[in-house]
C-alpha positions in Angstrom: 218.6 96.2 132.5 219.5 95.8 128.9 221.8 92.9 129.8 219.0 91.0 131.6 216.6 91.7 128.8 219.1 90.5 126.2 219.8 87.2 128.0 216.2 86.6 128.8 215.2 87.0 125.2 218.1 85.1 123.5 218.1 81.3 123.5 221.4 80.9 125.3 221.3 77.1 125.6 220.6 76.7 121.9 223.5 79.0 121.0 225.7 77.3 123.4 225.1 73.9 121.8 225.4 75.2 118.3 228.6 77.3 118.7 230.0 75.3 121.7 230.7 78.4 123.7 232.2 77.6 127.2 230.3 80.3 128.9 228.2 83.3 128.1 231.0 85.9 128.4 232.7 84.2 125.5 229.6 84.6 123.5 229.4 88.3 124.3 233.0 88.8 123.3 232.3 87.0 120.1 229.5 89.4 119.4 231.6 92.5 120.1 234.9 91.3 118.7 235.0 92.1 115.0 238.3 90.2 114.4 236.9 87.0 115.8 235.9 84.8 112.9 232.7 83.2 114.0 229.4 82.7 112.2 227.4 85.9 112.4 223.7 85.7 113.2 221.0 88.2 113.4 219.9 89.2 116.9 216.8 91.0 115.8 213.7 90.4 118.1 211.4 90.5 115.1 213.0 88.0 112.7 215.2 84.9 113.6 215.9 84.0 110.0 219.5 82.9 109.3 221.5 84.7 106.7 223.0 82.7 103.9 226.7 82.5 103.6 228.7 83.5 100.6 229.2 79.9 99.7 225.5 79.3 99.6 224.9 82.4 97.6 227.5 81.3 95.1 226.0 77.8 94.9 222.6 79.3 94.0 224.1 81.6 91.4 226.0 78.7 89.8 222.8 76.7 89.3 223.5 74.0 91.9 220.2 74.5 93.7 218.2 71.4 94.4 214.7 73.0 93.9 213.9 74.6 90.6 210.4 76.1 89.8 209.2 76.0 86.2 208.5 79.3 84.5 205.0 80.6 84.1 202.9 79.5 81.1 203.5 81.4 77.9 201.1 83.6 76.1 200.1 81.1 73.5 196.5 79.8 73.9 195.5 76.5 72.5 192.0 75.1 72.2 191.1 71.8 73.9 187.9 69.7 74.1 186.6 66.6 75.8 187.8 63.1 74.9 190.9 64.2 73.1 193.4 61.6 71.8 197.1 61.8 72.3 197.6 62.7 68.7 195.0 65.5 69.0 196.9 67.0 72.0 200.1 66.9 70.0 198.5 68.6 67.1 197.0 71.5 69.1 200.4 72.0 70.9 202.2 71.8 67.5 204.7 69.3 69.0 205.7 65.7 68.2 204.1 62.7 69.8 207.2 61.9 71.9 206.9 65.2 73.8 203.3 64.4 74.8 204.4 60.9 76.0 207.1 62.4 78.2 204.7 65.0 79.6 202.2 62.3 80.4 204.7 60.6 82.8 204.3 63.7 85.0 200.6 64.6 84.2 199.1 61.2 84.7 200.2 59.2 87.8 197.9 56.2 87.2 200.6 54.4 85.2 198.3 53.9 82.2 200.0 53.0 78.9 199.2 55.5 76.1 199.4 55.2 72.3 198.8 58.0 69.8 195.1 56.9 69.4 194.4 56.6 73.1 191.5 58.8 74.3 192.2 60.9 77.4 188.9 60.9 79.2 190.2 62.9 82.2 190.1 66.6 81.2 192.4 67.5 84.0 195.2 65.4 82.4 194.8 67.4 79.2 194.9 70.7 81.1 198.1 69.6 82.9 199.8 68.6 79.6 199.1 72.1 78.2 200.4 73.8 81.3 203.6 71.8 81.5 204.1 72.5 77.8 204.2 76.2 78.6 200.8 77.2 77.0 197.4 78.3 78.1 194.2 76.6 77.2 190.6 77.5 76.3 187.6 75.2 75.8 186.4 74.9 72.2 184.1 72.6 70.3 185.4 69.6 68.5 186.5 70.6 65.0 184.5 68.0 63.3 181.5 68.8 65.4 181.3 72.5 64.4 178.0 73.5 62.9 178.2 74.2 59.2 175.6 76.0 57.2 172.4 74.4 58.4 169.9 73.2 55.9 166.7 75.1 55.8 164.0 72.6 56.9 161.2 75.1 57.2 157.9 74.6 55.4 156.8 77.1 52.8 153.6 77.6 50.8 153.3 75.7 47.5 154.4 77.6 44.4 151.7 79.1 42.2 150.1 76.6 39.9 150.0 77.0 36.2 147.5 79.4 34.8 145.6 76.7 32.9 145.2 74.7 36.0 143.5 77.4 38.1 139.9 77.1 39.1 137.5 79.8 40.3 136.7 80.0 44.0 134.0 81.9 45.9 134.9 85.6 46.5 135.7 87.0 49.9 134.1 90.3 50.8 135.1 92.3 53.8 132.7 94.8 55.3 134.5 97.7 56.9 133.7 101.2 58.2 133.3 103.4 61.3 131.7 102.2 64.5 127.9 102.4 64.7 127.5 102.8 60.9 125.4 99.7 60.6 127.8 97.1 59.3 126.6 94.2 61.4 122.9 95.2 61.0 123.4 95.1 57.2 125.0 91.7 57.4 122.2 90.4 59.7 119.8 91.3 57.0 121.8 89.3 54.5 122.1 86.1 56.6 118.7 86.4 58.4 120.2 86.6 61.9 120.2 89.0 64.9 123.8 89.0 65.9 123.7 92.7 66.7 121.3 92.1 69.6 123.7 89.8 71.3 126.7 92.2 71.2 127.7 93.9 74.4 127.8 97.7 74.5 126.2 97.9 71.0 129.5 97.4 69.2 131.2 94.5 67.4 134.2 93.3 69.4 135.1 90.2 67.4 135.9 89.5 63.8 133.4 87.3 62.1 132.7 85.5 58.8 129.8 83.7 57.2 128.7 82.3 53.8 125.8 83.6 51.8 124.2 81.4 49.1 123.1 83.2 45.9 120.0 82.3 43.9 122.4 81.2 41.1 123.9 78.6 43.4 127.1 80.4 44.0 128.5 81.4 47.4 130.0 84.6 48.9 132.0 84.7 52.1 131.4 87.9 54.0 133.8 89.1 56.7 132.6 91.5 59.5 135.2 93.6 61.1 134.8 95.8 64.3 134.6 99.5 63.7 135.8 100.6 67.2 139.2 102.4 67.3 140.6 99.8 69.6 140.4 97.0 67.0 142.8 98.3 64.4 144.7 95.0 64.0 141.5 93.1 63.3 140.6 95.6 60.5 144.0 95.3 59.0 143.9 91.5 58.9 140.4 91.7 57.3 141.6 94.1 54.6 144.6 91.8 53.8 142.6 88.6 53.5 139.8 89.7 51.2 139.1 90.2 47.5 137.0 93.3 47.8 136.2 95.8 50.6 132.6 97.0 51.1 133.0 100.4 52.9 129.8 101.2 54.9 129.3 104.9 55.4 126.4 106.3 57.4 124.5 109.0 55.6 124.1 111.1 58.8 127.8 110.9 59.9 129.6 110.8 56.6 133.3 109.9 56.5 134.7 109.4 60.0 138.1 108.5 61.4 137.8 104.8 61.1 136.4 105.2 57.6 139.6 106.9 56.5 141.6 104.2 58.3 139.7 101.5 56.4 140.4 103.2 53.1 144.1 103.4 53.9 144.2 99.7 54.8 142.4 98.8 51.6 144.9 100.8 49.6 147.8 99.1 51.3 146.2 95.7 50.6 145.6 96.8 47.0 142.0 95.6 47.0 139.1 97.5 45.4 136.5 99.3 47.5 132.7 99.3 47.0 131.0 102.0 49.1 127.6 101.4 50.6 125.7 104.4 52.0 123.6 103.3 54.9 120.9 105.0 57.0 119.6 107.0 54.0 116.1 106.9 55.4 116.8 109.2 58.3 115.1 112.6 58.2 117.2 115.5 57.1 119.9 113.4 55.3 121.2 114.8 52.0 122.1 111.7 50.1 122.7 113.5 46.8 125.7 115.6 48.0 127.2 112.9 50.3 129.4 111.1 47.7 131.0 114.4 46.6 131.6 115.6 50.2 132.9 112.2 51.3 135.2 111.9 48.3 136.9 115.1 49.1 137.4 114.0 52.7 138.8 110.7 51.5 141.1 112.3 49.0 139.4 110.8 46.0 138.3 112.5 42.8 134.6 113.1 42.9 134.2 111.4 39.5 135.7 108.1 40.7 134.8 107.5 44.3 136.7 104.2 44.7 140.1 103.0 45.6 140.4 101.5 42.1 139.9 103.7 39.1 138.6 100.6 37.2 135.8 100.0 39.6 132.3 101.0 38.7 130.9 104.2 40.0 129.3 103.7 43.4 125.7 104.6 44.0 123.7 104.7 47.3 122.4 101.4 48.6 118.7 101.1 47.6 117.7 99.6 51.0 115.4 101.9 52.9 115.3 100.0 56.2 118.3 97.7 56.7 117.1 96.7 60.1 113.9 95.2 58.7 115.9 93.3 56.1 114.0 94.7 53.1 115.6 95.4 49.7 118.9 93.8 50.6 118.9 91.0 48.0 119.8 93.5 45.4 123.1 94.2 47.1 124.3 90.6 47.0 125.1 90.3 43.3 127.1 93.5 43.2 130.1 92.4 45.2 130.0 89.1 43.4 130.2 90.7 40.0 132.9 93.1 41.2 135.0 90.4 42.8 134.6 87.9 40.0 137.1 89.9 37.9 139.5 90.8 40.7 139.7 87.7 43.0 142.5 85.2 42.4 141.6 81.7 41.4 142.8 78.7 43.4 145.0 75.9 42.3 143.6 72.4 41.9 143.7 69.9 44.7 146.9 67.8 44.8 148.1 64.9 46.9 149.5 65.6 50.3 152.8 64.0 49.5 153.4 66.1 46.4 152.9 69.6 47.7 152.2 71.8 50.6 148.8 73.4 51.1 148.0 76.3 53.4 145.0 78.0 54.9 144.5 81.2 56.8 143.2 81.1 60.3 140.5 83.4 61.6 138.4 84.2 64.7 134.9 83.8 66.1 132.2 86.0 64.7 130.1 86.9 67.7 129.0 85.6 71.0 127.0 83.0 69.3 128.7 79.6 68.5 129.4 80.9 64.9 133.1 80.3 64.8 134.3 82.4 61.9 136.1 85.6 61.3 138.6 87.5 59.1 142.3 88.0 59.0 145.2 86.6 57.1 146.1 84.1 59.7 143.9 84.3 62.7 142.1 87.1 64.4 141.2 85.1 67.4 141.4 81.7 69.1 139.6 80.2 71.9 140.0 77.1 74.2 137.1 74.7 74.6 136.9 72.6 77.7 137.8 68.9 77.2 138.8 69.6 73.7 141.9 70.7 71.8 142.1 74.4 71.1 139.9 75.5 68.2 141.2 77.8 65.5 138.9 79.6 63.0 140.4 79.5 59.5 139.7 80.9 56.1 140.8 78.5 53.4 142.9 80.0 50.5 144.0 76.6 49.1 142.6 73.3 47.9 140.5 71.1 50.1 141.5 70.5 53.7 140.1 67.3 55.3 140.0 65.7 58.7 143.2 64.1 60.0 145.4 66.4 58.0 148.2 68.1 59.9 150.4 71.1 59.7 152.4 73.6 61.6 151.8 77.4 62.0 154.4 80.0 63.1 154.2 78.6 66.6 152.4 75.3 67.5 151.3 72.4 65.3 148.0 70.7 64.9 146.3 67.7 63.4 142.8 68.4 62.2 140.4 66.5 64.5 137.2 68.4 63.9 136.1 70.7 61.1 133.1 72.9 61.6 131.4 75.4 59.3 130.4 78.9 60.2 126.9 77.7 61.2 128.5 75.2 63.6 127.8 72.0 61.6 130.5 69.3 61.4 132.0 68.9 58.0 134.4 66.4 56.5 136.2 68.8 54.2 136.5 72.5 53.6 136.9 74.1 50.1 138.7 77.3 49.4 137.3 80.6 50.8 135.4 78.6 53.4 135.4 79.9 57.0 135.9 76.8 59.3 136.7 76.0 62.8 139.8 73.8 63.2 140.1 71.7 66.4 143.2 69.8 67.3 145.8 72.4 68.2 148.3 71.5 70.8 148.7 75.2 71.5 146.8 78.1 70.2 148.6 80.0 67.4 148.6 83.8 67.4 146.3 85.8 65.2 148.0 86.4 61.9 150.0 83.2 61.8 150.2 81.4 58.5 149.2 77.7 58.7 150.7 75.2 56.4 149.8 71.6 55.7 152.6 69.0 55.4 152.8 65.4 54.3 153.1 63.7 57.7 153.3 64.3 61.4 157.0 63.5 61.3 157.6 66.3 58.8 155.5 68.7 61.0 157.7 67.8 64.0 160.8 68.4 62.0 159.5 71.9 60.9 158.7 72.7 64.5 162.1 71.7 65.8 163.8 73.8 63.1 161.7 76.8 63.9 162.4 76.4 67.6 166.1 76.2 66.9 165.9 79.4 64.9 164.0 81.2 67.6 166.7 80.0 70.1 169.5 81.3 67.9 167.8 84.7 67.6 167.4 84.8 71.4 171.0 83.9 71.9 172.1 86.5 69.4 170.0 89.2 71.2 171.3 88.0 74.6 174.9 88.1 73.5 174.4 91.7 72.3 173.1 92.7 75.7 175.9 90.8 77.5 178.5 92.5 75.3 177.0 95.9 76.0 177.1 95.3 79.8 180.7 93.9 79.6 181.8 97.0 77.7 180.1 99.2 80.3 181.8 97.3 83.1 185.2 97.5 81.3 184.8 101.3 80.9 184.1 101.7 84.6 187.0 99.5 85.6 189.4 101.4 83.4 188.3 104.7 84.8 188.7 103.5 88.3 192.2 102.0 87.5 193.4 105.2 85.9 192.1 107.2 89.0 194.0 104.8 91.3 197.2 105.2 89.3 196.9 108.9 89.2 196.6 109.0 93.0 199.6 106.7 93.4 197.7 104.1 95.4 196.8 100.5 94.9 193.8 100.4 97.1 191.0 102.9 97.5 188.5 103.1 100.2 184.9 102.3 99.1 182.9 105.4 98.2 179.9 105.5 100.5 177.9 102.6 101.8 177.6 99.4 99.7 174.5 99.3 97.5 171.9 96.7 98.1 171.7 93.9 95.6 167.8 93.9 95.7 166.5 97.5 95.8 163.1 98.3 97.0 160.9 99.8 94.4 158.8 102.6 95.9 157.6 104.1 92.6 153.8 103.9 92.1 153.0 101.0 89.7 149.9 99.2 88.4 150.5 95.5 87.5 147.9 93.9 85.4 147.1 90.4 84.0 144.9 90.3 80.9 142.8 87.2 80.1 140.5 87.2 77.0 138.1 85.0 75.2 139.9 85.2 71.9 143.4 86.1 70.7 142.2 89.1 68.8 140.6 90.7 71.8 143.7 90.2 73.9 145.8 91.7 71.1 143.5 94.8 71.0 143.8 95.3 74.7 147.5 95.0 74.6 147.7 97.5 71.8 145.7 99.9 73.9 148.0 99.4 76.9 151.0 100.0 74.7 149.8 103.6 74.2 150.3 104.4 77.9 153.0 107.1 78.2 152.6 108.4 81.8 155.2 106.1 83.4 156.8 108.9 85.3 153.9 109.3 87.7 152.5 105.7 87.7 154.2 102.8 85.9 151.9 100.4 84.0 153.3 96.9 83.9 151.8 93.9 82.0 152.8 90.8 83.9 150.9 88.1 82.0 148.3 87.7 79.3 146.6 84.8 77.7 143.5 83.3 76.2 141.0 81.4 78.3 139.5 81.4 81.8 141.2 82.6 84.9 143.3 79.8 86.3 145.1 79.1 89.6 148.4 79.9 87.8 147.1 83.4 87.1 146.3 83.8 90.9 149.9 82.8 91.7 151.3 85.3 89.4 148.9 88.0 90.6 149.8 87.3 94.2 153.6 87.5 93.5 153.3 90.8 91.6 150.3 92.3 93.5 148.5 92.5 90.2 144.9 93.0 89.1 143.4 90.4 86.8 141.2 91.7 84.0 139.0 89.1 82.5 137.5 90.1 79.1 134.5 88.1 78.0 135.7 85.1 80.1 134.3 83.6 83.3 136.1 83.0 86.5 135.4 79.5 87.9 133.8 79.5 91.4 136.7 77.7 92.9 139.2 80.1 91.5 137.0 83.1 92.5 136.9 81.8 96.1 140.7 81.4 96.1 141.1 84.9 94.7 138.9 86.3 97.5 140.9 84.5 100.2 144.2 85.9 98.7 142.7 89.4 98.4 143.3 89.4 94.6 141.0 91.6 92.5 139.5 90.0 89.4 137.7 92.5 87.2 135.3 91.0 84.6 134.3 93.2 81.6 132.6 92.5 78.3 133.0 96.0 76.7 136.5 97.0 75.8 136.1 100.8 76.6 134.8 100.0 80.0 137.9 97.9 80.7 140.1 100.8 79.6 138.1 103.2 81.9 138.7 100.8 84.8 142.4 100.8 84.1 142.5 104.6 84.0 140.7 104.8 87.3 143.2 102.4 88.9 146.1 104.5 87.5 144.4 107.7 88.8 144.0 106.2 92.3 147.8 105.5 92.4 149.0 108.9 91.4 150.4 110.6 94.5 148.2 113.3 96.0 149.4 116.9 95.5 148.6 119.9 97.8 147.5 123.2 96.4 147.2 126.5 98.2 143.6 127.8 98.6 143.7 131.5 99.6 141.1 132.3 102.3 141.8 136.0 102.9 144.2 138.9 102.5 145.2 141.7 104.8 147.4 144.8 104.5 150.0 145.7 107.2 149.3 149.1 108.7 152.0 149.2 111.4 154.3 147.0 113.5 153.9 147.2 117.3 156.4 145.9 119.9 154.4 144.3 122.7 155.9 143.4 126.1 155.6 139.7 127.2 157.3 139.4 130.5 160.8 140.9 130.1 161.0 140.8 126.4 159.5 142.6 123.5 157.8 140.7 120.6 156.6 142.2 117.3 152.9 142.3 116.4 151.6 143.2 113.0 148.7 145.6 112.9 146.6 144.7 109.9 143.3 145.3 108.1 141.5 142.5 106.3 140.8 143.6 102.8 139.5 140.4 101.2 137.8 137.2 102.5 138.5 136.4 106.1 141.4 135.5 108.3 141.4 132.3 110.4 143.7 131.7 113.4 144.3 128.0 112.6 145.3 128.7 108.9 148.7 129.2 107.3 150.1 132.7 106.6 152.5 134.3 104.2 154.1 137.7 104.4 154.8 139.1 100.9 157.0 142.2 100.5 157.0 143.3 96.9 157.5 140.1 94.8 159.3 138.3 97.6 157.9 136.0 100.3 159.7 136.8 103.6 157.8 134.5 106.0 155.7 131.3 105.9 154.2 129.8 109.0 151.4 129.9 111.6 149.9 132.4 114.1 150.4 132.3 117.8 147.8 135.0 118.6 145.0 136.8 116.8 143.4 139.7 118.6 140.7 142.2 117.8 141.0 145.2 120.1 142.0 143.3 123.3 140.1 140.1 122.8 141.5 136.8 121.3 139.3 135.9 118.3 139.3 132.8 116.0 138.5 134.8 112.8 138.6 138.3 111.4 136.1 139.4 108.8 136.5 141.8 106.0 137.3 145.5 106.8 138.2 144.6 110.4 141.5 145.5 112.0 143.5 143.0 114.1 146.8 142.2 115.6 148.7 139.2 114.4 151.6 137.6 116.2 153.5 134.9 114.2 155.1 131.8 115.6 158.6 133.0 114.5 159.7 136.0 116.7 162.3 136.9 114.0 159.5 137.6 111.5 159.3 141.4 111.1 156.7 143.3 109.0 156.7 146.7 107.4 153.8 149.0 106.5 152.6 148.1 103.1 153.3 144.4 103.3 150.6 141.9 102.3 149.6 139.0 104.6 147.9 136.1 102.8 145.9 133.6 104.7 145.6 130.2 103.0 145.0 126.5 103.5 146.6 123.4 101.9 144.0 121.4 100.0 144.7 117.8 98.8 144.1 117.4 95.1 143.9 114.0 93.5 145.3 114.5 89.9 144.0 112.5 87.0 146.0 110.6 84.4 146.6 112.3 81.1 146.6 109.0 79.2 144.4 109.2 76.1 144.0 105.8 74.4 142.5 107.4 71.4 138.8 106.9 72.0 
């Protein structure tokens, strides 16, 4: 059998031709005869490879082999770049030019003639030259193209002018205080308007500014700031862009939370404070003792109730009925005299080519078309249809005229239209004048500093430089994140490698199933999109949303925000993220509203900020998972356990007496023994005497059979009857008002 298998497997004809064996028996003898000097071959069934003879092995060892492989590249790494010359390659390799010419004969098969100044356009040829030369490569920038210290091309405000060249400007007075203390009503009496009647919710929600002409011919710019707790940023900008702060305190309320906050902001801005006591005509108000009590609350000495010790001692405002506008003229000269000695003068007007001039942007005053406001560089901005974005500004520099241009921290603008606080078109705006600036390509943020430059070319240069700086900062932050992730990955890899080596294996089985690349997020979340009428209102809403800290139960995500009406782009974002759109003081066009209804997207329109916050809290509460609580219905004491026959088996029955409430058959039960719960479940049977009953009232005895036959009771155990009641918890988020 083995002989047939051997000859069937072996290629006898091939062996016969190669070794010239006369017959097969000779071949077998050759295999078995050790003295017969024939060429030995392997007869393994698995491998037919021929063994090399001693002569062949000797030839290889003596270096007479026809095929020689080059060694691997060395550890030296050289930098290469695109469009290198032959001389550049020789320099980075630190070899002579003849070496590179020799290597080019093998690296470039095109037959091109090279000189030392020939540019190698094919990067693969350069890589092959480096490899053949025994080095490794890395891509680097051209040495002469490396970025050196870049020149600062940013625009900065003009340096202060000489003291003899300064000229006086109208003072800027900021009215601050707690909500509902009568700030806007007092200002309405000064400007003979009724802005307070047009405000939603009875509170000021925008920053505003207007000019008041004095009988002497001078002007005063008043800034009205919101007193609600949500508009902290607006009040801060108002305090930092004024010459004097008028702190309005209601006689019936005294010093409140926002009053103290206004005092702190005025101290940080280092501006004096003039206190005006309002609502002194209310019955039961003690105006005499109010300054002393309020001074103690504010931390001031009672003899100098002002942020500045040099300020005059404050006295109650003489107006008896501010709403009627009576006796308010006497309060106009006081801030003017106080600010005339503390406000800074302005430098004279100079040519656009010789210096930079800057102004501070503001926001709209109220729902009327009085575009004004307060803030160092913009409290709000709004888009007008068919016009460039307007920006309300307060000038702190020489004249600004039409057609002048300048950048802000973000976008740039060329002044197309200038409007005063009353809405009239003007050709130029002097310092301390609140104006509306139209011509912005994009709306700058509230608080940005706006500068005027000599030409549009210079403005574009400044914008390019600032964009490059922002890109560098972003690249720096991204590189830090990438390095952190790479370090984390290297740590995990080293830990896995050490574990593999400790186990003595080179391949480990995967631990568990492979994780999905895109994981489904099942955590409750509320995605919102905020659209507002002005930038300051959007900023206030975002500040409120930042105070949310209950992400463990429901996550609050802000997907998008902006200034202006609801657009189709907002609908696309809301559809992708399943978000709710909150429109604050803006309209939703009918076409967009119809599309939102078709896409089942909720658009919530609000005009009072605390109602918008209440709506967000309700949505968060609706997404909190429902919890179940135990509601005890009744309680019974176990008197004795009985064994009742059911067919051929005995089942335990608890004999009980209801001592509190009532027992229901369809409820849940607990058996409590001491401090331990020994059973939780349902009933199978409830009998009173011999009848099956649905309920057992107080002081009645009954027999209870539980659904678990292993549940045993003892005399003295307590049986609780309870139901699970769904409880919808409420969010603990407190925005501070």
